[in-house]
Backbone as CSV, one residue per row, in Angstrom:
resi,resn,N_x,N_y,N_z,CA_x,CA_y,CA_z,C_x,C_y,C_z
1,MET,-47.338,42.616,-74.245,-47.074,44.038,-74.081,-48.253,44.860,-74.594
2,GLN,-48.656,45.849,-73.802,-49.764,46.727,-74.173,-49.195,48.056,-74.676
3,THR,-49.291,48.293,-75.974,-48.602,49.421,-76.593,-49.184,50.777,-76.206
4,GLU,-50.355,50.785,-75.590,-50.952,52.059,-75.176,-50.716,52.363,-73.700
5,LEU,-49.955,51.494,-73.013,-49.850,51.568,-71.553,-48.442,51.957,-71.095
6,ILE,-48.399,52.877,-70.119,-47.158,53.296,-69.471,-47.300,53.103,-67.968
7,PHE,-46.243,52.628,-67.337,-46.163,52.585,-65.872,-45.270,53.736,-65.409
8,ASP,-45.791,54.553,-64.499,-45.007,55.612,-63.870,-44.771,55.193,-62.418
9,VAL,-43.664,54.518,-62.167,-43.362,54.015,-60.828,-42.517,55.070,-60.116
10,GLY,-43.170,55.819,-59.270,-42.588,56.995,-58.646,-43.288,58.228,-59.185
11,LEU,-44.609,58.271,-59.003,-45.441,59.364,-59.525,-44.989,60.715,-58.989
12,ASN,-44.688,60.788,-57.687,-44.249,62.016,-57.037,-45.264,63.142,-57.269
13,VAL,-44.863,64.294,-57.788,-45.800,65.407,-57.946,-46.582,65.319,-59.251
14,GLY,-46.300,64.320,-60.081,-47.140,64.061,-61.247,-46.687,64.652,-62.560
15,GLN,-45.501,65.238,-62.609,-45.105,65.921,-63.835,-44.864,64.955,-65.005
16,ASP,-44.377,63.749,-64.714,-44.181,62.782,-65.798,-45.505,62.213,-66.290
17,THR,-46.372,61.865,-65.359,-47.687,61.350,-65.751,-48.452,62.368,-66.587
18,ALA,-48.337,63.647,-66.250,-49.010,64.686,-67.040,-48.547,64.643,-68.495
19,PHE,-47.253,64.429,-68.703,-46.708,64.341,-70.063,-47.200,63.089,-70.775
20,TYR,-47.193,61.954,-70.086,-47.638,60.708,-70.712,-49.115,60.788,-71.107
21,LEU,-49.932,61.378,-70.253,-51.349,61.542,-70.580,-51.522,62.463,-71.787
22,ALA,-50.719,63.533,-71.837,-50.799,64.460,-72.964,-50.406,63.777,-74.271
23,GLN,-49.561,62.752,-74.176,-49.177,61.984,-75.362,-50.266,61.000,-75.791
24,GLY,-51.284,60.822,-74.954,-52.386,59.936,-75.302,-52.307,58.546,-74.709
25,TYR,-51.355,58.311,-73.821,-51.190,56.981,-73.226,-52.100,56.787,-72.013
26,ARG,-52.380,55.539,-71.731,-53.018,55.152,-70.479,-51.917,54.896,-69.465
27,VAL,-52.105,55.357,-68.229,-51.022,55.332,-67.249,-51.450,54.618,-65.972
28,ILE,-50.600,53.728,-65.503,-50.692,53.176,-64.155,-49.567,53.825,-63.356
29,ALA,-49.927,54.608,-62.338,-48.946,55.360,-61.557,-48.871,54.809,-60.144
30,VAL,-47.659,54.615,-59.655,-47.427,54.081,-58.309,-46.810,55.180,-57.456
31,GLU,-47.418,55.444,-56.303,-46.905,56.475,-55.397,-47.048,56.022,-53.954
32,ALA,-45.913,56.048,-53.236,-45.900,55.576,-51.854,-46.490,56.583,-50.872
33,ASP,-46.271,57.867,-51.110,-46.708,58.924,-50.189,-48.213,59.146,-50.336
34,PRO,-49.012,58.906,-49.291,-50.467,59.064,-49.420,-50.894,60.505,-49.694
35,VAL,-50.132,61.485,-49.216,-50.469,62.891,-49.468,-50.300,63.207,-50.951
36,LEU,-49.193,62.769,-51.533,-48.979,62.997,-52.960,-49.985,62.225,-53.806
37,ALA,-50.290,61.006,-53.404,-51.265,60.210,-54.151,-52.614,60.922,-54.201
38,GLU,-53.047,61.457,-53.056,-54.346,62.137,-53.000,-54.330,63.439,-53.799
39,SER,-53.240,64.210,-53.711,-53.182,65.464,-54.467,-53.192,65.195,-55.970
40,ASN,-52.555,64.097,-56.392,-52.575,63.751,-57.811,-53.934,63.240,-58.257
41,ARG,-54.657,62.576,-57.369,-56.019,62.152,-57.722,-56.905,63.369,-57.999
42,LYS,-56.714,64.421,-57.234,-57.475,65.653,-57.474,-57.016,66.331,-58.759
43,ARG,-55.713,66.372,-58.957,-55.165,67.027,-60.154,-55.619,66.328,-61.427
44,PHE,-55.619,65.004,-61.406,-55.914,64.224,-62.614,-57.302,63.580,-62.556
45,GLN,-58.221,64.215,-61.892,-59.549,63.629,-61.699,-60.209,63.257,-63.029
46,ARG,-60.099,64.135,-64.015,-60.740,63.864,-65.304,-60.136,62.640,-65.986
47,ALA,-58.820,62.523,-65.935,-58.156,61.372,-66.552,-58.541,60.080,-65.843
48,ILE,-58.664,60.148,-64.526,-59.067,58.969,-63.756,-60.491,58.562,-64.125
49,GLU,-61.389,59.545,-64.195,-62.787,59.260,-64.534,-62.925,58.726,-65.956
50,ALA,-62.007,59.143,-66.831,-62.044,58.686,-68.225,-61.375,57.328,-68.412
51,GLY,-60.840,56.770,-67.330,-60.182,55.481,-67.418,-58.788,55.532,-68.010
52,LYS,-58.204,56.726,-68.075,-56.858,56.889,-68.640,-55.765,56.780,-67.587
53,LEU,-56.137,56.853,-66.313,-55.133,56.852,-65.244,-55.667,56.120,-64.029
54,GLU,-54.797,55.310,-63.436,-55.070,54.720,-62.127,-53.855,54.964,-61.241
55,ILE,-54.099,55.470,-60.037,-53.031,55.744,-59.085,-53.086,54.711,-57.977
56,ILE,-51.972,54.025,-57.774,-51.872,52.990,-56.749,-51.020,53.534,-55.616
57,ASN,-51.624,53.676,-54.450,-50.921,54.254,-53.298,-50.272,53.144,-52.461
58,VAL,-49.124,52.674,-52.937,-48.336,51.651,-52.235,-46.858,51.933,-52.475
59,GLY,-46.014,51.319,-51.658,-44.582,51.339,-51.908,-44.144,50.023,-52.510
60,ILE,-43.096,50.061,-53.319,-42.531,48.838,-53.884,-41.525,48.276,-52.890
61,GLY,-41.781,47.048,-52.421,-40.911,46.425,-51.434,-40.498,45.032,-51.855
62,LYS,-39.711,44.409,-51.002,-39.279,43.037,-51.275,-40.394,42.039,-51.047
63,GLU,-41.391,42.444,-50.266,-42.511,41.555,-49.984,-43.742,42.380,-49.635
64,GLU,-44.896,41.734,-49.677,-46.141,42.417,-49.336,-46.236,42.568,-47.824
65,GLY,-46.712,43.740,-47.381,-46.846,43.990,-45.948,-46.888,45.471,-45.663
66,PHE,-46.182,45.891,-44.622,-46.108,47.302,-44.254,-44.653,47.628,-43.908
67,ALA,-44.270,48.889,-44.141,-42.891,49.290,-43.873,-42.836,50.770,-43.538
68,GLN,-41.749,51.158,-42.889,-41.516,52.558,-42.545,-41.015,53.293,-43.787
69,PHE,-41.649,54.429,-44.061,-41.311,55.234,-45.237,-40.994,56.640,-44.768
70,TRP,-39.919,57.216,-45.313,-39.428,58.499,-44.838,-39.820,59.622,-45.798
71,ILE,-40.442,60.660,-45.224,-40.871,61.836,-45.974,-39.837,62.937,-45.786
72,SER,-39.247,63.406,-46.874,-38.328,64.537,-46.842,-39.165,65.809,-46.962
73,GLU,-39.283,66.546,-45.889,-40.264,67.637,-45.787,-39.959,68.768,-46.772
74,GLY,-40.882,68.980,-47.695,-40.713,70.012,-48.705,-39.873,69.590,-49.895
75,ARG,-39.330,68.385,-49.866,-38.528,67.876,-50.984,-39.001,66.467,-51.336
76,PRO,-40.174,66.344,-51.915,-40.750,65.015,-52.161,-39.923,64.143,-53.084
77,GLN,-39.029,64.749,-53.869,-38.187,63.951,-54.754,-37.231,63.053,-53.983
78,PHE,-37.040,63.310,-52.671,-36.153,62.502,-51.847,-36.898,61.600,-50.862
79,ASN,-38.208,61.511,-50.981,-38.945,60.552,-50.158,-38.423,59.144,-50.447
80,SER,-38.277,58.334,-49.396,-37.621,57.037,-49.614,-37.855,56.091,-48.447
81,PHE,-37.703,54.807,-48.713,-37.646,53.819,-47.625,-36.327,53.908,-46.864
82,HIS,-35.368,54.622,-47.422,-34.054,54.766,-46.805,-33.949,56.137,-46.134
83,ARG,-33.800,56.148,-44.835,-33.776,57.401,-44.098,-32.652,58.319,-44.568
84,ASP,-31.501,57.754,-44.889,-30.366,58.566,-45.314,-30.666,59.380,-46.566
85,ILE,-31.534,58.875,-47.417,-31.889,59.614,-48.625,-32.825,60.769,-48.285
86,ALA,-33.842,60.509,-47.489,-34.775,61.566,-47.101,-34.097,62.661,-46.288
87,ALA,-33.048,62.286,-45.561,-32.372,63.220,-44.654,-31.153,63.885,-45.281
88,ARG,-30.948,63.751,-46.572,-29.779,64.357,-47.214,-29.634,65.828,-46.847
89,ASP,-28.398,66.254,-46.650,-28.093,67.643,-46.289,-28.707,68.025,-44.949
90,ASN,-28.896,67.013,-44.066,-29.502,67.238,-42.740,-30.889,67.851,-42.847
91,TRP,-31.641,67.420,-43.828,-32.970,67.995,-44.110,-34.011,67.440,-43.130
92,PRO,-34.977,68.263,-42.692,-36.058,67.764,-41.820,-36.844,66.655,-42.510
93,HIS,-37.181,65.628,-41.739,-37.878,64.483,-42.320,-38.635,63.769,-41.206
94,HIS,-39.596,62.973,-41.605,-40.338,62.164,-40.633,-40.781,60.871,-41.300
95,SER,-41.184,59.918,-40.498,-41.560,58.612,-41.042,-43.061,58.371,-40.936
96,ILE,-43.555,57.579,-41.862,-44.928,57.083,-41.820,-44.866,55.590,-42.128
97,THR,-45.946,54.885,-41.849,-46.028,53.463,-42.189,-46.976,53.304,-43.362
98,ILE,-46.518,52.619,-44.388,-47.320,52.471,-45.604,-47.365,51.004,-46.035
99,PRO,-48.368,50.629,-46.818,-48.418,49.263,-47.357,-47.389,49.091,-48.471
100,THR,-46.852,47.890,-48.586,-45.896,47.579,-49.639,-46.365,46.370,-50.442
101,VAL,-45.972,46.356,-51.708,-46.234,45.200,-52.572,-44.992,44.932,-53.401
102,ARG,-44.861,43.725,-53.888,-43.822,43.434,-54.863,-44.262,43.961,-56.219
103,PHE,-43.308,44.398,-56.996,-43.617,44.906,-58.330,-44.235,43.816,-59.195
104,ALA,-43.867,42.577,-58.941,-44.428,41.454,-59.696,-45.945,41.407,-59.576
105,ASN,-46.471,41.803,-58.411,-47.925,41.803,-58.229,-48.602,42.819,-59.134
106,ILE,-47.956,43.963,-59.324,-48.516,44.994,-60.197,-48.479,44.536,-61.654
107,LEU,-47.379,43.902,-62.046,-47.288,43.364,-63.407,-48.344,42.296,-63.659
108,GLN,-48.561,41.451,-62.656,-49.551,40.385,-62.805,-50.953,40.966,-62.959
109,ARG,-51.215,42.032,-62.251,-52.558,42.622,-62.283,-52.813,43.436,-63.549
110,TYR,-51.814,44.197,-64.002,-52.047,45.156,-65.088,-51.379,44.769,-66.409
111,GLY,-50.508,43.781,-66.395,-49.839,43.382,-67.624,-48.559,44.163,-67.875
112,THR,-47.928,43.912,-69.009,-46.648,44.534,-69.359,-46.876,45.840,-70.109
113,PRO,-46.294,46.932,-69.636,-46.467,48.212,-70.327,-45.521,48.340,-71.509
114,TYR,-45.786,49.308,-72.349,-44.902,49.634,-73.471,-43.653,50.344,-72.970
115,PHE,-43.850,51.212,-71.984,-42.750,51.973,-71.392,-42.882,51.909,-69.878
116,LEU,-41.754,51.676,-69.218,-41.702,51.601,-67.763,-40.718,52.638,-67.252
117,LYS,-41.230,53.623,-66.520,-40.369,54.609,-65.866,-40.260,54.251,-64.384
118,ILE,-39.017,54.193,-63.879,-38.778,53.837,-62.478,-37.924,54.922,-61.832
119,ASP,-38.438,55.490,-60.744,-37.666,56.478,-59.983,-38.195,56.465,-58.557
120,ILE,-37.689,55.537,-57.742,-38.215,55.370,-56.387,-37.106,55.381,-55.332
121,GLU,-36.098,56.183,-55.559,-35.100,56.538,-54.552,-34.571,55.359,-53.736
122,GLY,-33.798,54.535,-54.392,-33.095,53.475,-53.681,-33.685,52.090,-53.830
123,ASN,-34.944,51.987,-54.300,-35.579,50.678,-54.459,-35.802,50.320,-55.923
124,ASP,-35.142,51.038,-56.822,-35.387,50.876,-58.247,-35.130,49.453,-58.741
125,LEU,-34.044,48.847,-58.245,-33.690,47.513,-58.721,-34.720,46.453,-58.354
126,LEU,-35.539,46.715,-57.331,-36.596,45.765,-56.993,-37.555,45.584,-58.166
127,CYS,-37.765,46.658,-58.923,-38.644,46.560,-60.095,-37.983,45.722,-61.189
128,LEU,-36.712,45.982,-61.459,-36.016,45.204,-62.489,-35.946,43.739,-62.114
129,ASN,-35.750,43.455,-60.835,-35.629,42.059,-60.390,-36.912,41.274,-60.590
130,ASP,-38.046,41.968,-60.654,-39.329,41.280,-60.811,-39.809,41.213,-62.253
131,LEU,-39.028,41.760,-63.186,-39.415,41.675,-64.593,-39.189,40.269,-65.122
132,ASP,-40.080,39.840,-65.987,-39.979,38.538,-66.646,-39.301,38.727,-67.992
133,PRO,-38.126,38.128,-68.219,-37.431,38.290,-69.511,-38.269,37.880,-70.712
134,LYS,-39.298,37.090,-70.481,-40.156,36.653,-71.582,-41.245,37.672,-71.903
135,SER,-41.416,38.666,-71.034,-42.456,39.666,-71.258,-41.971,41.008,-70.718
136,LEU,-41.201,41.711,-71.544,-40.551,42.945,-71.109,-41.176,44.173,-71.774
137,PRO,-41.181,45.322,-71.078,-41.520,46.577,-71.745,-40.524,46.857,-72.862
138,LYS,-40.966,47.477,-73.925,-40.033,47.789,-75.008,-39.012,48.824,-74.559
139,TYR,-39.466,49.789,-73.753,-38.590,50.866,-73.296,-38.628,50.956,-71.775
140,ILE,-37.492,51.322,-71.198,-37.376,51.548,-69.751,-36.541,52.796,-69.515
141,SER,-36.903,53.575,-68.498,-35.968,54.556,-67.944,-35.885,54.312,-66.446
142,ILE,-34.678,54.453,-65.897,-34.447,54.167,-64.491,-33.290,55.022,-63.995
143,GLU,-33.394,55.496,-62.768,-32.340,56.306,-62.182,-31.034,55.510,-62.190
144,SER,-29.941,56.144,-62.627,-28.678,55.411,-62.776,-28.096,55.010,-61.435
145,GLU,-28.214,55.871,-60.421,-27.665,55.545,-59.107,-28.349,56.392,-58.047
146,CYS,-28.343,55.888,-56.824,-28.980,56.597,-55.713,-28.248,56.240,-54.423
147,PRO,-27.037,56.780,-54.225,-26.258,56.420,-53.041,-26.854,56.984,-51.765
148,LEU,-26.631,56.301,-50.662,-27.058,56.799,-49.364,-26.080,57.859,-48.891
149,SER,-26.568,58.779,-48.048,-25.698,59.816,-47.517,-24.557,59.182,-46.742
150,GLY,-23.358,59.719,-46.948,-22.198,59.210,-46.226,-21.520,58.047,-46.919
151,GLU,-22.187,57.459,-47.931,-21.562,56.365,-48.668,-20.450,56.895,-49.563
152,GLU,-19.416,56.102,-49.726,-18.409,56.450,-50.717,-19.051,56.348,-52.095
153,SER,-18.898,57.400,-52.864,-19.541,57.447,-54.169,-18.705,56.675,-55.184
154,THR,-19.262,55.617,-55.747,-18.560,54.815,-56.749,-19.483,54.572,-57.939
155,ALA,-18.902,54.026,-58.990,-19.679,53.730,-60.196,-20.446,52.423,-60.089
156,ALA,-20.269,51.703,-58.983,-20.826,50.355,-58.880,-22.332,50.317,-59.059
157,ASP,-23.065,51.255,-58.440,-24.529,51.232,-58.519,-25.020,51.390,-59.952
158,GLY,-24.481,52.383,-60.650,-24.921,52.623,-62.014,-24.607,51.471,-62.934
159,LEU,-23.441,50.869,-62.758,-23.058,49.744,-63.604,-23.838,48.486,-63.247
160,ARG,-24.221,48.357,-61.984,-25.066,47.237,-61.569,-26.426,47.322,-62.266
161,THR,-26.965,48.537,-62.342,-28.248,48.728,-63.018,-28.126,48.434,-64.506
162,LEU,-27.055,48.928,-65.125,-26.830,48.661,-66.550,-26.695,47.166,-66.808
163,ALA,-25.924,46.481,-65.975,-25.734,45.034,-66.151,-27.047,44.282,-66.005
164,LYS,-27.887,44.714,-65.068,-29.180,44.054,-64.879,-30.066,44.237,-66.106
165,LEU,-30.099,45.443,-66.642,-30.883,45.691,-67.851,-30.399,44.812,-68.999
166,HIS,-29.086,44.702,-69.141,-28.517,43.896,-70.219,-28.840,42.420,-70.031
167,SER,-28.770,41.945,-68.786,-29.050,40.535,-68.522,-30.508,40.184,-68.786
168,LEU,-31.391,41.162,-68.642,-32.806,40.929,-68.928,-33.068,40.771,-70.424
169,GLY,-32.194,41.370,-71.237,-32.381,41.274,-72.676,-32.332,42.598,-73.405
170,TYR,-32.149,43.704,-72.694,-32.054,45.013,-73.342,-30.673,45.155,-73.984
171,SER,-30.652,45.684,-75.207,-29.397,45.740,-75.967,-29.034,47.143,-76.447
172,HIS,-29.901,48.108,-76.246,-29.652,49.478,-76.676,-29.834,50.413,-75.478
173,PHE,-28.878,51.332,-75.305,-28.874,52.160,-74.096,-28.528,53.614,-74.415
174,LYS,-29.059,54.494,-73.581,-28.653,55.896,-73.553,-28.486,56.313,-72.099
175,LEU,-27.523,57.176,-71.865,-27.326,57.785,-70.556,-27.745,59.239,-70.695
176,ILE,-28.833,59.603,-70.035,-29.423,60.931,-70.201,-29.204,61.770,-68.946
177,ASP,-28.584,62.922,-69.133,-28.390,63.883,-68.047,-29.741,64.507,-67.715
178,GLN,-30.198,64.345,-66.471,-31.536,64.808,-66.130,-31.627,66.314,-65.909
179,ARG,-30.518,66.997,-65.859,-30.569,68.460,-65.764,-30.703,69.099,-67.139
180,THR,-30.054,68.490,-68.129,-30.021,69.088,-69.466,-30.774,68.274,-70.512
181,PHE,-31.059,66.993,-70.217,-31.656,66.037,-71.151,-30.735,65.704,-72.324
182,CYS,-29.446,66.035,-72.195,-28.473,65.627,-73.198,-28.152,64.154,-73.037
183,SER,-27.789,63.501,-74.135,-27.257,62.148,-74.052,-25.753,62.239,-73.846
184,LEU,-25.238,61.386,-72.972,-23.813,61.381,-72.647,-23.165,60.190,-73.318
185,SER,-22.260,60.443,-74.215,-21.622,59.371,-74.964,-20.183,59.740,-75.257
186,VAL,-19.395,58.739,-75.655,-18.008,58.925,-76.073,-17.875,58.402,-77.502
187,PRO,-17.546,59.265,-78.495,-17.311,60.703,-78.353,-18.602,61.453,-78.051
188,PRO,-18.491,62.729,-77.611,-19.680,63.491,-77.242,-20.665,63.625,-78.401
189,SER,-21.953,63.549,-78.070,-22.999,63.700,-79.078,-23.108,65.165,-79.505
190,ALA,-23.698,65.384,-80.675,-23.866,66.744,-81.184,-24.718,67.576,-80.237
191,ASN,-25.768,66.968,-79.684,-26.633,67.739,-78.781,-25.878,68.162,-77.529
192,TYR,-24.957,67.317,-77.068,-24.161,67.660,-75.885,-23.218,68.820,-76.187
193,ILE,-22.568,68.786,-77.341,-21.632,69.842,-77.716,-22.349,71.181,-77.849
194,LEU,-23.484,71.191,-78.547,-24.230,72.437,-78.726,-24.779,72.955,-77.402
195,ASP,-25.274,72.044,-76.572,-25.820,72.444,-75.287,-24.727,73.053,-74.410
196,ARG,-23.579,72.417,-74.392,-22.463,72.916,-73.585,-21.984,74.271,-74.086
197,PHE,-21.943,74.425,-75.393,-21.572,75.718,-75.972,-22.539,76.803,-75.520
198,ALA,-23.831,76.498,-75.585,-24.837,77.483,-75.192,-24.690,77.885,-73.734
199,ARG,-24.451,76.904,-72.867,-24.372,77.189,-71.430,-23.071,77.891,-71.049
200,LEU,-21.976,77.515,-71.652,-20.684,78.060,-71.248,-20.386,79.416,-71.880
201,TRP,-20.936,79.639,-73.074,-20.585,80.846,-73.786,-21.719,81.850,-73.907
202,LEU,-22.897,81.394,-74.275,-23.972,82.347,-74.538,-24.647,82.867,-73.275
203,LEU,-24.455,82.194,-72.143,-25.106,82.650,-70.910,-24.121,83.257,-69.915
204,GLU,-22.850,83.357,-70.286,-21.853,83.897,-69.376,-21.163,85.107,-69.994
205,PRO,-20.668,86.025,-69.158,-19.965,87.213,-69.675,-18.745,86.802,-70.489
206,PRO,-18.390,87.542,-71.545,-19.090,88.752,-71.995,-20.172,88.463,-73.029
207,PHE,-20.324,87.172,-73.417,-21.225,86.829,-74.522,-22.689,87.056,-74.179
208,ASN,-23.033,86.909,-72.886,-24.447,87.088,-72.533,-24.892,88.541,-72.628
209,ARG,-23.953,89.448,-72.857,-24.320,90.863,-73.030,-24.613,91.192,-74.485
210,VAL,-24.313,90.236,-75.339,-24.565,90.442,-76.763,-26.057,90.294,-77.045
211,ARG,-26.574,91.213,-77.799,-28.002,91.183,-78.122,-28.367,89.863,-78.813
212,GLY,-29.407,89.200,-78.321,-29.875,87.954,-78.909,-29.208,86.715,-78.353
213,SER,-28.291,86.880,-77.400,-27.569,85.712,-76.885,-28.498,84.750,-76.153
214,TYR,-29.454,85.285,-75.393,-30.375,84.399,-74.672,-31.253,83.633,-75.655
215,TRP,-31.742,84.326,-76.671,-32.585,83.669,-77.679,-31.801,82.558,-78.362
216,ASN,-30.540,82.862,-78.718,-29.711,81.848,-79.379,-29.454,80.658,-78.467
217,SER,-29.220,80.931,-77.176,-28.955,79.828,-76.250,-30.161,78.904,-76.136
218,GLN,-31.362,79.490,-76.136,-32.567,78.679,-76.044,-32.799,77.843,-77.297
219,ARG,-32.292,78.310,-78.427,-32.410,77.534,-79.663,-31.461,76.340,-79.653
220,LEU,-30.371,76.440,-78.879,-29.360,75.390,-78.880,-29.503,74.399,-77.741
221,MET,-30.045,74.823,-76.595,-30.123,73.951,-75.426,-31.098,72.804,-75.669
222,THR,-30.666,71.608,-75.347,-31.460,70.404,-75.616,-32.802,70.442,-74.911
223,LYS,-32.809,70.762,-73.634,-34.052,70.747,-72.858,-35.061,71.736,-73.430
224,ALA,-34.604,72.932,-73.758,-35.507,73.943,-74.316,-36.055,73.501,-75.670
225,ARG,-35.214,72.861,-76.475,-35.667,72.383,-77.785,-36.724,71.287,-77.641
226,LEU,-36.523,70.397,-76.682,-37.504,69.329,-76.466,-38.825,69.891,-75.941
227,GLU,-38.737,70.901,-75.088,-39.967,71.511,-74.581,-40.754,72.182,-75.700
228,ARG,-40.069,72.841,-76.614,-40.767,73.450,-77.747,-41.376,72.385,-78.649
229,LYS,-40.617,71.338,-78.916,-41.089,70.277,-79.810,-42.345,69.611,-79.282
230,HIS,-42.365,69.345,-77.975,-43.485,68.600,-77.391,-44.519,69.512,-76.739
231,ARG,-44.279,70.819,-76.824,-45.205,71.798,-76.248,-45.531,71.465,-74.800
232,CYS,-44.466,71.174,-74.062,-44.612,70.741,-72.674,-43.411,71.222,-71.885
233,GLU,-43.653,71.746,-70.690,-42.555,72.138,-69.817,-42.104,70.920,-69.015
234,PHE,-40.798,70.735,-68.914,-40.224,69.647,-68.127,-39.495,70.251,-66.921
235,PRO,-40.193,70.393,-65.783,-39.566,71.007,-64.608,-38.417,70.157,-64.084
236,ILE,-37.556,70.785,-63.276,-36.479,70.055,-62.632,-37.082,68.903,-61.829
237,GLY,-36.545,67.720,-62.007,-37.067,66.535,-61.331,-37.887,65.644,-62.234
238,SER,-38.305,66.155,-63.388,-39.075,65.326,-64.311,-38.129,64.422,-65.101
239,SER,-38.661,63.311,-65.574,-37.856,62.381,-66.373,-37.792,62.786,-67.832
240,GLY,-38.742,63.629,-68.259,-38.718,64.146,-69.623,-39.158,63.137,-70.655
241,VAL,-38.614,63.286,-71.857,-39.023,62.424,-72.971,-38.406,61.038,-72.805
242,TRP,-38.895,60.103,-73.592,-38.464,58.708,-73.455,-38.440,58.063,-74.829
243,GLY,-37.887,56.853,-74.874,-37.889,56.092,-76.124,-37.160,56.824,-77.240
244,GLU,-37.754,56.830,-78.424,-37.113,57.420,-79.594,-37.123,58.937,-79.564
245,ASP,-37.838,59.533,-78.631,-37.826,60.989,-78.501,-36.598,61.499,-77.754
246,THR,-35.882,60.620,-77.051,-34.639,61.042,-76.418,-33.607,61.356,-77.498
247,VAL,-32.686,62.269,-77.166,-31.693,62.683,-78.157,-30.505,61.713,-78.153
248,GLY,-29.676,61.794,-79.169,-28.471,60.984,-79.229,-28.707,59.609,-79.823
249,GLN,-27.607,58.889,-80.020,-27.647,57.556,-80.597,-27.706,56.496,-79.496
250,TRP,-28.432,55.413,-79.762,-28.432,54.287,-78.849,-27.054,53.626,-78.867
251,MET,-26.606,53.186,-77.701,-25.291,52.557,-77.561,-25.440,51.096,-77.163
252,ASN,-24.428,50.285,-77.510,-24.405,48.936,-76.969,-23.913,48.988,-75.522
253,VAL,-23.933,47.876,-74.830,-23.645,47.892,-73.404,-22.205,48.317,-73.111
254,ASP,-21.261,47.954,-73.969,-19.867,48.324,-73.726,-19.661,49.835,-73.860
255,LYS,-20.240,50.415,-74.900,-20.124,51.862,-75.073,-20.865,52.603,-73.961
256,ALA,-21.988,52.048,-73.524,-22.744,52.670,-72.434,-21.919,52.679,-71.151
257,GLU,-21.265,51.556,-70.862,-20.434,51.495,-69.653,-19.275,52.487,-69.733
258,ARG,-18.632,52.546,-70.880,-17.514,53.480,-71.025,-17.977,54.918,-70.837
259,SER,-19.099,55.266,-71.458,-19.616,56.630,-71.333,-19.930,56.969,-69.885
260,TYR,-20.538,56.023,-69.196,-20.880,56.240,-67.797,-19.630,56.508,-66.965
261,ARG,-18.610,55.715,-67.169,-17.381,55.877,-66.395,-16.721,57.231,-66.688
262,VAL,-16.663,57.604,-67.969,-15.981,58.842,-68.358,-16.685,60.063,-67.788
263,TYR,-18.008,60.140,-67.958,-18.725,61.336,-67.514,-18.843,61.379,-65.996
264,ARG,-18.963,60.240,-65.392,-19.051,60.211,-63.938,-17.725,60.642,-63.303
265,GLU,-16.639,60.164,-63.858,-15.324,60.543,-63.342,-15.094,62.046,-63.521
266,ALA,-15.502,62.579,-64.663,-15.348,64.016,-64.898,-16.198,64.821,-63.916
267,HIS,-17.396,64.345,-63.655,-18.283,65.044,-62.726,-17.680,65.114,-61.331
268,PHE,-17.171,63.996,-60.860,-16.656,63.946,-59.495,-15.186,64.352,-59.384
269,SER,-14.612,64.849,-60.484,-13.291,65.459,-60.376,-13.360,66.731,-59.529
270,ASP,-14.557,67.298,-59.462,-14.823,68.399,-58.533,-15.162,67.781,-57.180
271,LYS,-14.235,67.859,-56.240,-14.384,67.181,-54.950,-15.467,67.789,-54.075
272,THR,-16.012,68.929,-54.476,-17.088,69.532,-53.678,-18.458,68.959,-54.037
273,LYS,-18.537,68.130,-55.085,-19.818,67.580,-55.511,-20.375,66.622,-54.460
274,GLN,-21.684,66.717,-54.218,-22.353,65.787,-53.327,-22.349,64.387,-53.939
275,PRO,-22.311,63.318,-53.109,-22.232,61.957,-53.655,-23.442,61.550,-54.493
276,TYR,-24.571,62.265,-54.327,-25.774,61.926,-55.083,-25.989,62.853,-56.282
277,SER,-24.973,63.645,-56.640,-25.186,64.720,-57.608,-24.994,64.306,-59.065
278,PHE,-24.554,63.057,-59.330,-24.480,62.604,-60.724,-25.868,62.110,-61.100
279,TRP,-26.687,63.029,-61.537,-28.119,62.791,-61.691,-28.428,62.448,-63.151
280,CYS,-28.400,61.172,-63.440,-28.648,60.688,-64.804,-29.597,59.498,-64.759
281,ASP,-30.247,59.265,-65.895,-31.104,58.094,-66.066,-30.520,57.199,-67.141
282,TRP,-30.612,55.890,-66.915,-30.413,54.935,-67.998,-31.717,54.809,-68.772
283,HIS,-31.646,54.887,-70.081,-32.772,54.538,-70.943,-32.365,53.292,-71.707
284,ALA,-33.270,52.350,-71.809,-32.965,51.073,-72.474,-34.115,50.681,-73.384
285,LYS,-33.773,50.008,-74.482,-34.816,49.446,-75.352,-34.388,48.057,-75.811
286,LEU,-35.387,47.257,-76.117,-35.130,45.897,-76.601,-34.523,45.912,-78.007
């Protein structure tokens, strides 16, 4: 394991890599979309020239070769090998052909990172399947689930990912809400309670009319607190902080599964929710 190295698998617009570089890490970033890869090369030219960043313009596939990749026009966060994901909400999309490699090839070439972030819209488990239990990153974050449009939304995907992480050897877990960066646990964590209080009371009538309510809400909201602490903005779609910088307590696999089921069921008690709207990441550590 290389303690100075991070893999950003799913570079997208580069907001996570920007944070990792600011933390002083060396980054290997994987991006399937050639347009995004090129724009990030321009954005991070200095880091690339300094040897702090390498961008690999390939898709992660089951085998080396070429495959059809779908671009969700104007919504790069939904670019995917799966057309149903790129086309969510009947969104305009088109296909391109890109080279693919197995994740194992990238590990063989660059070694094991300290932290592995995975967010590649439907192909995330391909990365976990290629990890060697004898040489694992200390920390991982991975999208909890990514259902295809029209699929019945169930907990199976998220629990499959959790089970895979556990089988590899990871024993500590957090479920992080990617909208708020709160940890989701049973019983609720302190950061979740304070964040919910701020959102439900300090930003809604009549409390939001009270002088200082916005300032107070920003002091309590988890995402705002993390942005102040790290002097970094985490836009919507970013993975945010990782490892020990995430809030909340690490859970064992049983508590993690229970938390996932409870919060997911509560989320989808609103029948108007889109099947892909439970937007959380699993964080795991050895």
